[in-house]
C-alpha positions as CSV (number, residue, x, y, z in Angstrom):
1,M,-11.4,109.9,-2.6
2,A,-10.1,106.7,-4.0
3,V,-6.8,104.3,-4.2
4,A,-6.2,101.5,-6.5
5,G,-3.9,98.4,-5.3
6,A,-1.4,96.5,-7.7
7,D,-3.8,93.6,-7.5
8,G,-6.4,95.3,-9.9
9,A,-8.6,96.2,-6.8
10,A,-9.6,99.8,-6.5
11,W,-11.3,101.5,-3.4
12,A,-13.2,104.6,-3.1
13,A,-15.1,106.4,-0.2
14,G,-17.6,109.2,-0.1
15,A,-19.7,110.8,2.6
16,G,-21.4,107.7,3.9
17,V,-20.3,105.3,1.4
18,V,-17.3,102.9,0.8
19,M,-17.1,101.1,-2.7
20,R,-14.9,98.3,-4.1
21,F,-13.9,97.6,-7.6
22,D,-12.3,94.7,-9.2
23,Q,-12.4,92.8,-12.6
24,S,-15.5,91.0,-11.3
25,G,-17.5,94.1,-10.9
26,A,-18.5,96.6,-8.0
27,A,-19.7,96.6,-4.5
28,V,-21.2,99.3,-2.6
29,E,-21.7,99.5,1.3
30,A,-22.9,102.5,3.3
31,S,-20.7,103.4,6.3
32,E,-22.1,104.3,9.4
33,G,-22.2,108.0,10.5
34,G,-22.0,109.4,6.9
35,S,-19.0,111.5,8.1
36,R,-16.7,112.8,4.8
37,P,-13.3,111.1,4.2
38,V,-10.5,112.9,4.6
39,A,-7.5,110.5,3.8
40,M,-7.3,107.0,2.3
41,G,-4.5,104.9,1.6
42,L,-3.4,101.2,1.4
43,D,-1.3,99.2,3.8
44,E,1.9,97.2,2.9
45,D,-0.4,94.5,2.0
46,G,-2.7,96.5,-0.5
47,V,-5.5,96.6,1.9
48,P,-7.4,100.0,2.4
49,W,-7.6,102.3,5.2
50,L,-9.5,105.1,5.6
51,V,-9.8,108.6,7.8
52,T,-13.0,110.4,7.9
53,E,-14.0,113.7,10.0
54,R,-15.0,111.6,12.9
55,E,-13.6,108.0,13.0
56,V,-10.7,105.8,11.6
57,L,-11.3,102.6,9.8
58,L,-8.6,100.0,9.8
59,A,-8.1,97.8,6.7
60,E,-10.1,94.7,8.1
61,E,-13.1,97.1,8.9
62,I,-13.4,98.5,5.5
63,V,-12.7,94.9,3.7
64,D,-15.4,93.4,6.2
65,A,-17.9,96.0,5.5
66,V,-17.9,95.9,1.6
67,P,-18.7,92.6,-0.2
68,S,-16.2,91.0,-2.7
C-alpha cells in the first residue's frame, strides 16, 4: 500500500514495515505487531495515516517511526 504527497515524499506500508521515500533517499522502519495494512492516506497537511488489521496509526506516529 502506498501514497504520495505533493511535496515529493511518498510513504508505503506492508506487513510489519513502514517506508518513506523522498528526493534524498529512503528510510525503512519495522512496525510493531506485524499486522497487515488495510488503508493508508494523507491528512490535509500531507502527513500519512495508516490503518492495519489491529491498529490505527495517526500521522505523528508514522512520521516519528520512520527517520527522515
